[in-house]
TIKOL-301637 format. One record per residue: residue in three letters; residue number from 1; y, x, z of N, C-alpha, C in turn. Coordinates in nm, 2 decimals, always signed. Layout:
<nodes>
ALA, NUM, Y, X, Z, Y, X, Z, Y, X, Z
...
</nodes>
This chain:
<nodes>
MET, 1, -8.73, -8.69, +1.47, -8.82, -8.60, +1.40, -8.80, -8.46, +1.45
THR, 2, -8.91, -8.39, +1.49, -8.90, -8.26, +1.53, -8.90, -8.16, +1.41
ASP, 3, -8.86, -8.04, +1.44, -8.87, -7.94, +1.33, -9.01, -7.92, +1.28
LEU, 4, -9.11, -7.93, +1.37, -9.25, -7.92, +1.33, -9.28, -8.04, +1.23
ASP, 5, -9.24, -8.16, +1.26, -9.26, -8.27, +1.17, -9.19, -8.24, +1.04
ALA, 6, -9.07, -8.19, +1.04, -9.00, -8.16, +0.92, -9.07, -8.06, +0.84
LEU, 7, -9.12, -7.95, +0.91, -9.20, -7.85, +0.84, -9.32, -7.91, +0.77
ALA, 8, -9.39, -7.99, +0.85, -9.52, -8.05, +0.80, -9.49, -8.14, +0.68
ASN, 9, -9.39, -8.22, +0.69, -9.35, -8.31, +0.58, -9.31, -8.24, +0.45
ALA, 10, -9.23, -8.13, +0.47, -9.18, -8.05, +0.36, -9.30, -7.98, +0.30
SER, 11, -9.39, -7.93, +0.38, -9.50, -7.86, +0.33, -9.60, -7.95, +0.25
LEU, 12, -9.62, -8.07, +0.30, -9.70, -8.16, +0.23, -9.64, -8.20, +0.09
ALA, 13, -9.51, -8.21, +0.09, -9.44, -8.23, -0.04, -9.46, -8.11, -0.14
GLN, 14, -9.45, -7.99, -0.08, -9.47, -7.87, -0.16, -9.61, -7.86, -0.21
ILE, 15, -9.71, -7.90, -0.13, -9.85, -7.89, -0.17, -9.87, -7.99, -0.29
GLY, 16, -9.82, -8.11, -0.28, -9.83, -8.21, -0.38, -9.76, -8.16, -0.51
ALA, 17, -9.66, -8.08, -0.50, -9.59, -8.04, -0.62, -9.65, -7.91, -0.69
CYS, 18, -9.74, -7.85, -0.62, -9.81, -7.73, -0.68, -9.89, -7.77, -0.80
ASP, 19, -9.86, -7.70, -0.91, -9.93, -7.73, -1.04, -10.03, -7.63, -1.09
ALA, 20, -10.05, -7.52, -1.00, -10.14, -7.42, -1.04, -10.21, -7.37, -0.91
LEU, 21, -10.33, -7.32, -0.92, -10.41, -7.28, -0.81, -10.34, -7.15, -0.74
ALA, 22, -10.28, -7.07, -0.82, -10.22, -6.95, -0.77, -10.10, -6.99, -0.68
ALA, 23, -10.02, -7.08, -0.73, -9.91, -7.13, -0.65, -9.95, -7.19, -0.52
LEU, 24, -10.06, -7.27, -0.53, -10.12, -7.33, -0.41, -10.16, -7.23, -0.31
GLU, 25, -10.23, -7.13, -0.35, -10.28, -7.02, -0.26, -10.16, -6.94, -0.20
GLU, 26, -10.06, -6.92, -0.28, -9.94, -6.85, -0.22, -9.88, -6.94, -0.11
LEU, 27, -9.87, -7.07, -0.14, -9.81, -7.16, -0.04, -9.90, -7.16, +0.09
ARG, 28, -10.03, -7.16, +0.07, -10.12, -7.16, +0.18, -10.10, -7.03, +0.27
ALA, 29, -10.08, -6.92, +0.21, -10.05, -6.79, +0.28, -9.92, -6.80, +0.35
GLN, 30, -9.82, -6.86, +0.29, -9.69, -6.87, +0.36, -9.70, -6.96, +0.48
LEU, 31, -9.78, -7.06, +0.48, -9.79, -7.15, +0.59, -9.90, -7.12, +0.69
LEU, 32, -10.02, -7.09, +0.64, -10.13, -7.07, +0.73, -10.19, -6.93, +0.74
GLY, 33, -10.13, -6.84, +0.67, -10.18, -6.70, +0.66, -10.15, -6.63, +0.79
LYS, 34, -10.18, -6.50, +0.80, -10.17, -6.42, +0.92, -10.03, -6.42, +0.98
LYS, 35, -9.93, -6.42, +0.89, -9.79, -6.43, +0.93, -9.72, -6.56, +0.88
GLY, 36, -9.80, -6.66, +0.86, -9.75, -6.79, +0.82, -9.67, -6.86, +0.92
GLN, 37, -9.60, -6.96, +0.87, -9.51, -7.03, +0.96, -9.58, -7.10, +1.08
LEU, 38, -9.69, -7.17, +1.05, -9.77, -7.24, +1.15, -9.84, -7.14, +1.24
THR, 39, -9.89, -7.03, +1.19, -9.96, -6.93, +1.27, -9.86, -6.87, +1.37
LEU, 40, -9.74, -6.84, +1.33, -9.64, -6.79, +1.42, -9.60, -6.88, +1.53
ARG, 41, -9.60, -7.01, +1.49, -9.57, -7.11, +1.60, -9.69, -7.12, +1.70
LEU, 42, -9.81, -7.11, +1.65, -9.92, -7.11, +1.74, -9.92, -6.99, +1.84
GLN, 43, -9.88, -6.88, +1.78, -9.87, -6.76, +1.87, -9.76, -6.77, +1.97
ALA, 44, -9.65, -6.85, +1.94, -9.54, -6.86, +2.03, -9.57, -6.96, +2.14
VAL, 45, -9.68, -7.04, +2.13, -9.71, -7.14, +2.23, -9.73, -7.06, +2.37
GLY, 46, -9.79, -6.95, +2.37, -9.81, -6.87, +2.49, -9.69, -6.84, +2.56
LYS, 47, -9.57, -6.84, +2.49, -9.45, -6.80, +2.56, -9.38, -6.92, +2.61
LEU, 48, -9.43, -7.04, +2.59, -9.37, -7.16, +2.64, -9.40, -7.18, +2.79
PRO, 49, -9.32, -7.26, +2.86, -9.36, -7.29, +2.99, -9.50, -7.36, +3.00
VAL, 50, -9.57, -7.34, +3.10, -9.71, -7.39, +3.11, -9.71, -7.54, +3.09
ALA, 51, -9.62, -7.62, +3.13, -9.61, -7.76, +3.12, -9.60, -7.81, +2.97
GLU, 52, -9.55, -7.72, +2.89, -9.52, -7.76, +2.75, -9.63, -7.71, +2.65
ARG, 53, -9.71, -7.62, +2.70, -9.81, -7.55, +2.61, -9.91, -7.65, +2.55
ARG, 54, -9.97, -7.73, +2.63, -10.07, -7.82, +2.58, -10.02, -7.91, +2.47
GLU, 55, -9.91, -7.98, +2.50, -9.85, -8.07, +2.40, -9.81, -8.00, +2.27
ALA, 56, -9.75, -7.88, +2.28, -9.71, -7.81, +2.17, -9.83, -7.76, +2.09
GLY, 57, -9.93, -7.71, +2.15, -10.05, -7.66, +2.09, -10.12, -7.77, +2.01
GLN, 58, -10.13, -7.89, +2.07, -10.19, -8.00, +2.01, -10.11, -8.05, +1.88
ALA, 59, -9.98, -8.05, +1.90, -9.90, -8.09, +1.78, -9.91, -7.99, +1.67
ILE, 60, -9.91, -7.86, +1.70, -9.92, -7.76, +1.59, -10.06, -7.77, +1.53
ASN, 61, -10.16, -7.79, +1.61, -10.30, -7.80, +1.55, -10.32, -7.92, +1.47
THR, 62, -10.26, -8.03, +1.51, -10.26, -8.15, +1.43, -10.19, -8.13, +1.29
ALA, 63, -10.08, -8.07, +1.29, -10.01, -8.04, +1.17, -10.09, -7.95, +1.08
LYS, 64, -10.15, -7.85, +1.14, -10.23, -7.75, +1.07, -10.35, -7.82, +1.00
GLN, 65, -10.42, -7.91, +1.07, -10.53, -7.98, +1.02, -10.48, -8.07, +0.90
GLN, 66, -10.37, -8.14, +0.91, -10.32, -8.22, +0.80, -10.29, -8.13, +0.68
LEU, 67, -10.23, -8.01, +0.70, -10.20, -7.93, +0.59, -10.33, -7.87, +0.52
GLU, 68, -10.43, -7.84, +0.61, -10.56, -7.79, +0.55, -10.62, -7.89, +0.47
GLN, 69, -10.62, -8.02, +0.51, -10.68, -8.13, +0.43, -10.60, -8.15, +0.30
ALA, 70, -10.47, -8.14, +0.31, -10.39, -8.15, +0.19, -10.42, -8.04, +0.09
PHE, 71, -10.43, -7.92, +0.14, -10.46, -7.80, +0.06, -10.60, -7.82, -0.01
ALA, 72, -10.70, -7.87, +0.07, -10.83, -7.89, +0.01, -10.83, -8.00, -0.10
ALA, 73, -10.76, -8.11, -0.07, -10.75, -8.21, -0.17, -10.68, -8.17, -0.30
ARG, 74, -10.57, -8.10, -0.28, -10.49, -8.05, -0.40, -10.57, -7.95, -0.48
HIS, 75, -10.64, -7.86, -0.40, -10.72, -7.76, -0.47, -10.83, -7.83, -0.56
ALA, 76, -10.89, -7.93, -0.50, -10.99, -8.00, -0.58, -10.94, -8.07, -0.70
ALA, 77, -10.82, -8.13, -0.68, -10.75, -8.20, -0.79, -10.71, -8.10, -0.90
LEU, 78, -10.66, -7.98, -0.87, -10.62, -7.88, -0.97, -10.75, -7.82, -1.04
GLU, 79, -10.86, -7.81, -0.97, -10.98, -7.76, -1.03, -11.03, -7.86, -1.14
ARG, 80, -11.02, -7.99, -1.11, -11.06, -8.09, -1.20, -10.97, -8.10, -1.32
ALA, 81, -10.85, -8.06, -1.31, -10.75, -8.08, -1.42, -10.77, -7.98, -1.53
</nodes>
């Protein structure tokens, strides 16, 4: 398991544990915001060797999409509650 996988798995667990919309939005900012953990990783892709950029970018984007879907699902669940 890579550290990106570990970050994604831990983040998914944190999303599921959020019990308030404010906490969910704070977590979203920490992960996906301007200085979020995934955003910083995406910015760092340009510093990687050319051969590694494509694979790293795809992996980060896949993780980001998973987190965005989890955020949307949890947001909807909290609004219904």
